[in-house]
SEFIZA-3560 file (N, C-alpha, C; in Angstrom, 3 decimals):
REM SEFIZA-3560
<numar><xx>0.780</xx><yy>-1.098</yy><zz>0.048</zz><atom>N</atom></numar>
<numar><xx>0.038</xx><yy>-0.049</yy><zz>-0.134</zz><atom>CA</atom></numar>
<numar><xx>0.849</xx><yy>1.254</yy><zz>-0.124</zz><atom>C</atom></numar>
<numar><xx>0.589</xx><yy>2.289</yy><zz>-0.795</zz><atom>N</atom></numar>
<numar><xx>1.355</xx><yy>3.454</yy><zz>-0.950</zz><atom>CA</atom></numar>
<numar><xx>0.787</xx><yy>4.428</yy><zz>-0.060</zz><atom>C</atom></numar>
<numar><xx>1.400</xx><yy>5.388</yy><zz>0.307</zz><atom>N</atom></numar>
<numar><xx>0.914</xx><yy>6.613</yy><zz>1.212</zz><atom>CA</atom></numar>
<numar><xx>-0.367</xx><yy>7.122</yy><zz>0.758</zz><atom>C</atom></numar>
<numar><xx>-0.577</xx><yy>7.093</yy><zz>-0.587</zz><atom>N</atom></numar>
<numar><xx>-1.597</xx><yy>7.743</yy><zz>-1.201</zz><atom>CA</atom></numar>
<numar><xx>-2.977</xx><yy>7.021</yy><zz>-1.109</zz><atom>C</atom></numar>
<numar><xx>-2.686</xx><yy>5.597</yy><zz>-0.987</zz><atom>N</atom></numar>
<numar><xx>-4.057</xx><yy>4.709</yy><zz>-0.949</zz><atom>CA</atom></numar>
<numar><xx>-4.599</xx><yy>4.951</yy><zz>0.555</zz><atom>C</atom></numar>
<numar><xx>-5.840</xx><yy>4.840</yy><zz>0.270</zz><atom>N</atom></numar>
<numar><xx>-6.724</xx><yy>4.979</yy><zz>1.689</zz><atom>CA</atom></numar>
<numar><xx>-6.750</xx><yy>3.406</yy><zz>2.454</zz><atom>C</atom></numar>
<numar><xx>-6.926</xx><yy>3.491</yy><zz>3.709</zz><atom>N</atom></numar>
<numar><xx>-7.120</xx><yy>2.257</yy><zz>4.289</zz><atom>CA</atom></numar>
<numar><xx>-8.796</xx><yy>2.046</yy><zz>4.568</zz><atom>C</atom></numar>
<numar><xx>-9.064</xx><yy>0.956</yy><zz>4.939</zz><atom>N</atom></numar>
<numar><xx>-10.539</xx><yy>0.815</yy><zz>5.302</zz><atom>CA</atom></numar>
<numar><xx>-10.946</xx><yy>1.649</yy><zz>6.420</zz><atom>C</atom></numar>
<numar><xx>-10.062</xx><yy>1.772</yy><zz>7.248</zz><atom>N</atom></numar>
<numar><xx>-10.359</xx><yy>2.625</yy><zz>8.412</zz><atom>CA</atom></numar>
<numar><xx>-10.518</xx><yy>3.989</yy><zz>8.073</zz><atom>C</atom></numar>
<numar><xx>-9.599</xx><yy>4.323</yy><zz>7.157</zz><atom>N</atom></numar>
<numar><xx>-9.808</xx><yy>5.927</yy><zz>6.886</zz><atom>CA</atom></numar>
<numar><xx>-10.975</xx><yy>6.072</yy><zz>6.084</zz><atom>C</atom></numar>
<numar><xx>-11.473</xx><yy>5.084</yy><zz>5.196</zz><atom>N</atom></numar>
<numar><xx>-12.522</xx><yy>5.357</yy><zz>4.345</zz><atom>CA</atom></numar>
<numar><xx>-13.737</xx><yy>5.438</yy><zz>5.205</zz><atom>C</atom></numar>
<numar><xx>-13.697</xx><yy>4.696</yy><zz>6.478</zz><atom>N</atom></numar>
<numar><xx>-14.864</xx><yy>4.649</yy><zz>7.248</zz><atom>CA</atom></numar>
<numar><xx>-14.949</xx><yy>6.010</yy><zz>7.869</zz><atom>C</atom></numar>
<numar><xx>-13.787</xx><yy>6.697</yy><zz>8.240</zz><atom>N</atom></numar>
<numar><xx>-13.887</xx><yy>7.957</yy><zz>8.847</zz><atom>CA</atom></numar>
<numar><xx>-14.293</xx><yy>8.921</yy><zz>7.809</zz><atom>C</atom></numar>
<numar><xx>-14.118</xx><yy>8.820</yy><zz>6.617</zz><atom>N</atom></numar>
<numar><xx>-14.628</xx><yy>9.782</yy><zz>5.518</zz><atom>CA</atom></numar>
<numar><xx>-15.942</xx><yy>9.656</yy><zz>4.890</zz><atom>C</atom></numar>
<numar><xx>-16.519</xx><yy>8.432</yy><zz>5.315</zz><atom>N</atom></numar>
<numar><xx>-17.715</xx><yy>8.396</yy><zz>4.603</zz><atom>CA</atom></numar>
<numar><xx>-18.792</xx><yy>9.361</yy><zz>4.605</zz><atom>C</atom></numar>
<numar><xx>-19.096</xx><yy>10.013</yy><zz>5.767</zz><atom>N</atom></numar>
<numar><xx>-20.130</xx><yy>11.072</yy><zz>5.896</zz><atom>CA</atom></numar>
<numar><xx>-19.788</xx><yy>12.240</yy><zz>4.913</zz><atom>C</atom></numar>
<numar><xx>-18.419</xx><yy>12.659</yy><zz>5.086</zz><atom>N</atom></numar>
<numar><xx>-18.055</xx><yy>13.669</yy><zz>3.978</zz><atom>CA</atom></numar>
<numar><xx>-18.280</xx><yy>13.301</yy><zz>2.680</zz><atom>C</atom></numar>
<numar><xx>-17.968</xx><yy>11.997</yy><zz>2.217</zz><atom>N</atom></numar>
<numar><xx>-18.184</xx><yy>11.516</yy><zz>1.165</zz><atom>CA</atom></numar>
<numar><xx>-19.488</xx><yy>11.750</yy><zz>0.639</zz><atom>C</atom></numar>
<numar><xx>-20.488</xx><yy>11.184</yy><zz>1.461</zz><atom>N</atom></numar>
<numar><xx>-21.984</xx><yy>11.300</yy><zz>1.057</zz><atom>CA</atom></numar>
<numar><xx>-22.393</xx><yy>12.451</yy><zz>1.078</zz><atom>C</atom></numar>
<numar><xx>-21.876</xx><yy>13.479</yy><zz>2.004</zz><atom>N</atom></numar>
<numar><xx>-22.321</xx><yy>14.843</yy><zz>1.739</zz><atom>CA</atom></numar>
<numar><xx>-21.607</xx><yy>15.807</yy><zz>0.769</zz><atom>C</atom></numar>
<numar><xx>-20.736</xx><yy>15.160</yy><zz>0.053</zz><atom>N</atom></numar>
<numar><xx>-20.066</xx><yy>15.711</yy><zz>-1.100</zz><atom>CA</atom></numar>
<numar><xx>-19.215</xx><yy>16.843</yy><zz>-0.722</zz><atom>C</atom></numar>
<numar><xx>-18.512</xx><yy>16.645</yy><zz>0.500</zz><atom>N</atom></numar>
<numar><xx>-17.739</xx><yy>17.918</yy><zz>0.962</zz><atom>CA</atom></numar>
<numar><xx>-16.180</xx><yy>17.350</yy><zz>0.923</zz><atom>C</atom></numar>
<numar><xx>-15.851</xx><yy>16.332</yy><zz>0.488</zz><atom>N</atom></numar>
<numar><xx>-14.369</xx><yy>15.833</yy><zz>0.433</zz><atom>CA</atom></numar>
<numar><xx>-13.794</xx><yy>16.648</yy><zz>-0.742</zz><atom>C</atom></numar>
<numar><xx>-12.444</xx><yy>17.069</yy><zz>-0.265</zz><atom>N</atom></numar>
<numar><xx>-11.487</xx><yy>17.761</yy><zz>-1.313</zz><atom>CA</atom></numar>
<numar><xx>-11.450</xx><yy>16.772</yy><zz>-2.374</zz><atom>C</atom></numar>
<numar><xx>-11.037</xx><yy>17.316</yy><zz>-3.700</zz><atom>N</atom></numar>
<numar><xx>-10.880</xx><yy>16.439</yy><zz>-4.810</zz><atom>CA</atom></numar>
<numar><xx>-9.881</xx><yy>15.354</yy><zz>-4.684</zz><atom>C</atom></numar>
<numar><xx>-8.726</xx><yy>15.550</yy><zz>-4.295</zz><atom>N</atom></numar>
<numar><xx>-8.000</xx><yy>14.498</yy><zz>-3.998</zz><atom>CA</atom></numar>
<numar><xx>-8.335</xx><yy>13.466</yy><zz>-2.953</zz><atom>C</atom></numar>
<numar><xx>-9.038</xx><yy>14.064</yy><zz>-1.985</zz><atom>N</atom></numar>
<numar><xx>-9.507</xx><yy>12.881</yy><zz>-1.087</zz><atom>CA</atom></numar>
<numar><xx>-10.596</xx><yy>11.934</yy><zz>-1.749</zz><atom>C</atom></numar>
<numar><xx>-11.486</xx><yy>12.771</yy><zz>-2.314</zz><atom>N</atom></numar>
<numar><xx>-12.570</xx><yy>11.961</yy><zz>-3.138</zz><atom>CA</atom></numar>
<numar><xx>-11.963</xx><yy>10.860</yy><zz>-4.137</zz><atom>C</atom></numar>
<numar><xx>-10.779</xx><yy>11.385</yy><zz>-4.908</zz><atom>N</atom></numar>
<numar><xx>-10.138</xx><yy>10.362</yy><zz>-5.762</zz><atom>CA</atom></numar>
<numar><xx>-9.643</xx><yy>9.259</yy><zz>-5.119</zz><atom>C</atom></numar>
<numar><xx>-8.974</xx><yy>9.314</yy><zz>-3.943</zz><atom>N</atom></numar>
<numar><xx>-8.472</xx><yy>8.481</yy><zz>-2.956</zz><atom>CA</atom></numar>
<numar><xx>-9.491</xx><yy>7.440</yy><zz>-2.633</zz><atom>C</atom></numar>
<numar><xx>-10.564</xx><yy>8.083</yy><zz>-2.204</zz><atom>N</atom></numar>
<numar><xx>-11.699</xx><yy>7.291</yy><zz>-1.535</zz><atom>CA</atom></numar>
<numar><xx>-12.243</xx><yy>6.491</yy><zz>-2.761</zz><atom>C</atom></numar>
<numar><xx>-12.545</xx><yy>6.994</yy><zz>-3.828</zz><atom>N</atom></numar>
<numar><xx>-13.075</xx><yy>6.108</yy><zz>-4.867</zz><atom>CA</atom></numar>
<numar><xx>-12.017</xx><yy>5.106</yy><zz>-5.497</zz><atom>C</atom></numar>
<numar><xx>-10.823</xx><yy>5.265</yy><zz>-5.476</zz><atom>N</atom></numar>
<numar><xx>-9.818</xx><yy>4.379</yy><zz>-5.887</zz><atom>CA</atom></numar>
<numar><xx>-9.886</xx><yy>3.095</yy><zz>-4.819</zz><atom>C</atom></numar>
<numar><xx>-10.136</xx><yy>3.507</yy><zz>-3.555</zz><atom>N</atom></numar>
<numar><xx>-10.299</xx><yy>2.445</yy><zz>-2.651</zz><atom>CA</atom></numar>
<numar><xx>-11.427</xx><yy>1.551</yy><zz>-2.929</zz><atom>C</atom></numar>
<numar><xx>-12.543</xx><yy>2.348</yy><zz>-3.084</zz><atom>N</atom></numar>
<numar><xx>-13.678</xx><yy>1.596</yy><zz>-3.434</zz><atom>CA</atom></numar>
<numar><xx>-13.672</xx><yy>0.917</yy><zz>-4.646</zz><atom>C</atom></numar>
<numar><xx>-12.878</xx><yy>1.204</yy><zz>-5.497</zz><atom>N</atom></numar>
<numar><xx>-12.913</xx><yy>0.268</yy><zz>-6.930</zz><atom>CA</atom></numar>
<numar><xx>-12.261</xx><yy>-1.094</yy><zz>-6.450</zz><atom>C</atom></numar>
<numar><xx>-11.506</xx><yy>-1.080</yy><zz>-5.587</zz><atom>N</atom></numar>
<numar><xx>-10.610</xx><yy>-2.319</yy><zz>-5.051</zz><atom>CA</atom></numar>
<numar><xx>-11.081</xx><yy>-3.108</yy><zz>-3.981</zz><atom>C</atom></numar>
<numar><xx>-12.101</xx><yy>-2.521</yy><zz>-3.326</zz><atom>N</atom></numar>
<numar><xx>-12.371</xx><yy>-3.164</yy><zz>-1.886</zz><atom>CA</atom></numar>
<numar><xx>-13.891</xx><yy>-3.344</yy><zz>-1.926</zz><atom>C</atom></numar>
<numar><xx>-14.306</xx><yy>-4.636</yy><zz>-2.041</zz><atom>N</atom></numar>
<numar><xx>-15.773</xx><yy>-5.089</yy><zz>-2.042</zz><atom>CA</atom></numar>
<numar><xx>-16.437</xx><yy>-4.772</yy><zz>-0.767</zz><atom>C</atom></numar>
<numar><xx>-15.595</xx><yy>-4.995</yy><zz>0.433</zz><atom>N</atom></numar>
<numar><xx>-16.038</xx><yy>-4.761</yy><zz>1.901</zz><atom>CA</atom></numar>
<numar><xx>-16.629</xx><yy>-3.139</yy><zz>2.108</zz><atom>C</atom></numar>
<numar><xx>-15.627</xx><yy>-2.383</yy><zz>1.609</zz><atom>N</atom></numar>
<numar><xx>-15.898</xx><yy>-1.025</yy><zz>1.660</zz><atom>CA</atom></numar>
<numar><xx>-16.912</xx><yy>-0.535</yy><zz>0.779</zz><atom>C</atom></numar>
<numar><xx>-17.149</xx><yy>-1.265</yy><zz>-0.469</zz><atom>N</atom></numar>
<numar><xx>-18.431</xx><yy>-0.834</yy><zz>-1.253</zz><atom>CA</atom></numar>
<numar><xx>-19.677</xx><yy>-1.247</yy><zz>-0.632</zz><atom>C</atom></numar>
<numar><xx>-19.549</xx><yy>-2.458</yy><zz>0.057</zz><atom>N</atom></numar>
<numar><xx>-20.911</xx><yy>-2.688</yy><zz>0.975</zz><atom>CA</atom></numar>
<numar><xx>-21.013</xx><yy>-1.959</yy><zz>1.911</zz><atom>C</atom></numar>
<numar><xx>-20.164</xx><yy>-1.450</yy><zz>2.728</zz><atom>N</atom></numar>
<numar><xx>-20.217</xx><yy>-0.508</yy><zz>3.695</zz><atom>CA</atom></numar>
<numar><xx>-20.890</xx><yy>0.746</yy><zz>3.365</zz><atom>C</atom></numar>
<numar><xx>-20.485</xx><yy>1.167</yy><zz>2.312</zz><atom>N</atom></numar>
<numar><xx>-21.054</xx><yy>2.487</yy><zz>1.710</zz><atom>CA</atom></numar>
<numar><xx>-22.380</xx><yy>2.347</yy><zz>1.430</zz><atom>C</atom></numar>
<numar><xx>-22.783</xx><yy>1.161</yy><zz>0.803</zz><atom>N</atom></numar>
<numar><xx>-24.423</xx><yy>0.907</yy><zz>0.435</zz><atom>CA</atom></numar>
<numar><xx>-24.964</xx><yy>0.731</yy><zz>1.545</zz><atom>C</atom></numar>
<numar><xx>-24.487</xx><yy>0.082</yy><zz>2.748</zz><atom>N</atom></numar>
<numar><xx>-25.178</xx><yy>0.017</yy><zz>3.991</zz><atom>CA</atom></numar>
<numar><xx>-25.502</xx><yy>1.339</yy><zz>4.603</zz><atom>C</atom></numar>
<numar><xx>-24.529</xx><yy>2.247</yy><zz>4.431</zz><atom>N</atom></numar>
<numar><xx>-24.547</xx><yy>3.509</yy><zz>4.998</zz><atom>CA</atom></numar>
<numar><xx>-25.688</xx><yy>4.487</yy><zz>4.292</zz><atom>C</atom></numar>
<numar><xx>-25.919</xx><yy>4.322</yy><zz>2.856</zz><atom>N</atom></numar>
<numar><xx>-26.769</xx><yy>5.088</yy><zz>1.936</zz><atom>CA</atom></numar>
<numar><xx>-28.134</xx><yy>4.213</yy><zz>2.362</zz><atom>C</atom></numar>
<numar><xx>-28.248</xx><yy>3.054</yy><zz>2.411</zz><atom>N</atom></numar>
<numar><xx>-29.672</xx><yy>2.560</yy><zz>2.895</zz><atom>CA</atom></numar>
<numar><xx>-30.159</xx><yy>2.990</yy><zz>4.183</zz><atom>C</atom></numar>
<numar><xx>-29.114</xx><yy>3.025</yy><zz>5.127</zz><atom>N</atom></numar>
<numar><xx>-29.496</xx><yy>3.578</yy><zz>6.581</zz><atom>CA</atom></numar>
<numar><xx>-30.033</xx><yy>4.980</yy><zz>6.598</zz><atom>C</atom></numar>
<numar><xx>-29.317</xx><yy>5.760</yy><zz>5.823</zz><atom>N</atom></numar>
<numar><xx>-29.687</xx><yy>7.041</yy><zz>5.545</zz><atom>CA</atom></numar>
<numar><xx>-31.066</xx><yy>7.277</yy><zz>4.953</zz><atom>C</atom></numar>
<numar><xx>-31.226</xx><yy>6.374</yy><zz>4.098</zz><atom>N</atom></numar>
<numar><xx>-32.577</xx><yy>6.518</yy><zz>3.233</zz><atom>CA</atom></numar>
<numar><xx>-33.765</xx><yy>5.942</yy><zz>4.185</zz><atom>C</atom></numar>
<numar><xx>-33.483</xx><yy>4.942</yy><zz>4.916</zz><atom>N</atom></numar>
<numar><xx>-34.592</xx><yy>4.454</yy><zz>5.795</zz><atom>CA</atom></numar>
<numar><xx>-34.751</xx><yy>5.325</yy><zz>7.053</zz><atom>C</atom></numar>
<numar><xx>-33.614</xx><yy>5.932</yy><zz>7.649</zz><atom>N</atom></numar>
<numar><xx>-34.084</xx><yy>6.776</yy><zz>8.693</zz><atom>CA</atom></numar>
<numar><xx>-34.369</xx><yy>8.124</yy><zz>8.362</zz><atom>C</atom></numar>
<numar><xx>-34.323</xx><yy>8.626</yy><zz>7.084</zz><atom>N</atom></numar>
<numar><xx>-34.724</xx><yy>9.747</yy><zz>6.852</zz><atom>CA</atom></numar>
<numar><xx>-36.434</xx><yy>9.899</yy><zz>6.692</zz><atom>C</atom></numar>
<numar><xx>-36.987</xx><yy>8.690</yy><zz>6.698</zz><atom>N</atom></numar>
<numar><xx>-38.230</xx><yy>8.629</yy><zz>6.588</zz><atom>CA</atom></numar>
<numar><xx>-38.848</xx><yy>8.539</yy><zz>8.169</zz><atom>C</atom></numar>
<numar><xx>-38.197</xx><yy>8.260</yy><zz>9.046</zz><atom>N</atom></numar>
<numar><xx>-38.621</xx><yy>8.495</yy><zz>10.438</zz><atom>CA</atom></numar>
<numar><xx>-39.074</xx><yy>9.834</yy><zz>10.733</zz><atom>C</atom></numar>
<numar><xx>-40.134</xx><yy>10.026</yy><zz>11.612</zz><atom>N</atom></numar>
<numar><xx>-40.343</xx><yy>11.164</yy><zz>12.104</zz><atom>CA</atom></numar>
<numar><xx>-40.614</xx><yy>11.083</yy><zz>13.501</zz><atom>C</atom></numar>
<numar><xx>-40.610</xx><yy>11.946</yy><zz>14.398</zz><atom>N</atom></numar>
<numar><xx>-40.804</xx><yy>11.964</yy><zz>15.819</zz><atom>CA</atom></numar>
<numar><xx>-42.098</xx><yy>11.096</yy><zz>16.164</zz><atom>C</atom></numar>
<numar><xx>-42.944</xx><yy>11.494</yy><zz>15.439</zz><atom>N</atom></numar>
<numar><xx>-44.277</xx><yy>10.865</yy><zz>15.797</zz><atom>CA</atom></numar>
<numar><xx>-44.563</xx><yy>9.556</yy><zz>15.384</zz><atom>C</atom></numar>
<numar><xx>-43.589</xx><yy>9.088</yy><zz>14.292</zz><atom>N</atom></numar>
<numar><xx>-43.882</xx><yy>7.635</yy><zz>13.987</zz><atom>CA</atom></numar>
<numar><xx>-43.278</xx><yy>6.496</yy><zz>14.993</zz><atom>C</atom></numar>
<numar><xx>-42.542</xx><yy>6.986</yy><zz>15.989</zz><atom>N</atom></numar>
<numar><xx>-42.017</xx><yy>6.258</yy><zz>16.958</zz><atom>CA</atom></numar>
<numar><xx>-42.953</xx><yy>6.336</yy><zz>18.203</zz><atom>C</atom></numar>
<numar><xx>-43.228</xx><yy>5.071</yy><zz>18.672</zz><atom>N</atom></numar>
<numar><xx>-43.906</xx><yy>4.848</yy><zz>19.993</zz><atom>CA</atom></numar>
<numar><xx>-43.191</xx><yy>5.792</yy><zz>21.196</zz><atom>C</atom></numar>
<numar><xx>-43.851</xx><yy>6.574</yy><zz>21.966</zz><atom>N</atom></numar>
<numar><xx>-43.097</xx><yy>7.314</yy><zz>22.938</zz><atom>CA</atom></numar>
<numar><xx>-41.891</xx><yy>6.524</yy><zz>23.779</zz><atom>C</atom></numar>
<numar><xx>-42.211</xx><yy>5.216</yy><zz>24.319</zz><atom>N</atom></numar>
<numar><xx>-41.211</xx><yy>4.581</yy><zz>25.034</zz><atom>CA</atom></numar>
<numar><xx>-39.969</xx><yy>4.337</yy><zz>24.063</zz><atom>C</atom></numar>
<numar><xx>-40.060</xx><yy>4.160</yy><zz>22.956</zz><atom>N</atom></numar>
<numar><xx>-38.986</xx><yy>3.774</yy><zz>22.009</zz><atom>CA</atom></numar>
<numar><xx>-38.209</xx><yy>5.149</yy><zz>21.645</zz><atom>C</atom></numar>
<numar><xx>-39.034</xx><yy>6.361</yy><zz>21.557</zz><atom>N</atom></numar>
<numar><xx>-38.353</xx><yy>7.634</yy><zz>21.140</zz><atom>CA</atom></numar>
<numar><xx>-37.749</xx><yy>7.947</yy><zz>22.553</zz><atom>C</atom></numar>
<numar><xx>-38.128</xx><yy>7.959</yy><zz>23.639</zz><atom>N</atom></numar>
<numar><xx>-37.423</xx><yy>8.265</yy><zz>25.022</zz><atom>CA</atom></numar>
<numar><xx>-36.271</xx><yy>7.475</yy><zz>25.188</zz><atom>C</atom></numar>
<numar><xx>-36.301</xx><yy>6.058</yy><zz>24.841</zz><atom>N</atom></numar>
<numar><xx>-35.115</xx><yy>5.184</yy><zz>24.806</zz><atom>CA</atom></numar>
<numar><xx>-33.975</xx><yy>5.713</yy><zz>24.029</zz><atom>C</atom></numar>
<numar><xx>-34.456</xx><yy>5.925</yy><zz>22.733</zz><atom>N</atom></numar>
<numar><xx>-33.274</xx><yy>6.472</yy><zz>21.919</zz><atom>CA</atom></numar>
<numar><xx>-32.766</xx><yy>7.821</yy><zz>22.076</zz><atom>C</atom></numar>
<numar><xx>-33.470</xx><yy>8.618</yy><zz>22.572</zz><atom>N</atom></numar>
<numar><xx>-32.987</xx><yy>10.025</yy><zz>22.996</zz><atom>CA</atom></numar>
<numar><xx>-32.111</xx><yy>9.796</yy><zz>24.226</zz><atom>C</atom></numar>
<numar><xx>-32.369</xx><yy>8.920</yy><zz>25.108</zz><atom>N</atom></numar>
<numar><xx>-31.463</xx><yy>8.470</yy><zz>26.285</zz><atom>CA</atom></numar>
<numar><xx>-30.214</xx><yy>8.167</yy><zz>25.619</zz><atom>C</atom></numar>
<numar><xx>-30.197</xx><yy>7.218</yy><zz>24.770</zz><atom>N</atom></numar>
<numar><xx>-29.056</xx><yy>6.487</yy><zz>24.352</zz><atom>CA</atom></numar>
<numar><xx>-28.071</xx><yy>7.647</yy><zz>23.633</zz><atom>C</atom></numar>
<numar><xx>-28.651</xx><yy>8.359</yy><zz>22.858</zz><atom>N</atom></numar>
<numar><xx>-28.016</xx><yy>9.352</yy><zz>21.985</zz><atom>CA</atom></numar>
<numar><xx>-27.406</xx><yy>10.542</yy><zz>23.041</zz><atom>C</atom></numar>
<numar><xx>-28.047</xx><yy>10.828</yy><zz>24.156</zz><atom>N</atom></numar>
<numar><xx>-27.519</xx><yy>11.777</yy><zz>25.052</zz><atom>CA</atom></numar>
<numar><xx>-26.395</xx><yy>11.206</yy><zz>25.826</zz><atom>C</atom></numar>
<numar><xx>-26.326</xx><yy>9.791</yy><zz>26.006</zz><atom>N</atom></numar>
<numar><xx>-25.368</xx><yy>9.159</yy><zz>26.582</zz><atom>CA</atom></numar>
<numar><xx>-24.292</xx><yy>8.342</yy><zz>25.952</zz><atom>C</atom></numar>
<numar><xx>-24.011</xx><yy>8.512</yy><zz>24.658</zz><atom>N</atom></numar>
<numar><xx>-23.578</xx><yy>7.508</yy><zz>23.766</zz><atom>CA</atom></numar>
<numar><xx>-21.893</xx><yy>7.595</yy><zz>24.311</zz><atom>C</atom></numar>
<numar><xx>-21.561</xx><yy>8.639</yy><zz>24.506</zz><atom>N</atom></numar>
<numar><xx>-19.948</xx><yy>8.886</yy><zz>24.897</zz><atom>CA</atom></numar>
<numar><xx>-19.888</xx><yy>8.080</yy><zz>26.305</zz><atom>C</atom></numar>
<numar><xx>-20.731</xx><yy>7.905</yy><zz>27.053</zz><atom>N</atom></numar>
<numar><xx>-20.574</xx><yy>7.365</yy><zz>28.258</zz><atom>CA</atom></numar>
<numar><xx>-20.688</xx><yy>5.711</yy><zz>28.226</zz><atom>C</atom></numar>
<numar><xx>-21.410</xx><yy>5.341</yy><zz>27.072</zz><atom>N</atom></numar>
<numar><xx>-21.699</xx><yy>3.721</yy><zz>26.940</zz><atom>CA</atom></numar>
<numar><xx>-20.923</xx><yy>3.290</yy><zz>25.660</zz><atom>C</atom></numar>
<numar><xx>-19.745</xx><yy>2.871</yy><zz>25.739</zz><atom>N</atom></numar>
<numar><xx>-19.126</xx><yy>2.407</yy><zz>24.569</zz><atom>CA</atom></numar>
<numar><xx>-19.611</xx><yy>1.281</yy><zz>23.755</zz><atom>C</atom></numar>
//
């Protein structure tokens, strides 16, 4: 692996920026080069896209109150619960 090549871990760290189209041109090129060679990362990217698609349809009112409250508590405390 050359220094210019992205690792799988680096790709995971950059996936949000990639999906939001905020990566610099050089980073995007490295990202896409890695995707071309790594089936696991292509699968990960597709899973992220599907997760965003599914969760974007959720509304606060679509969740039962106990589930909403539990999710909110988990998000509030996510750094405390590894």
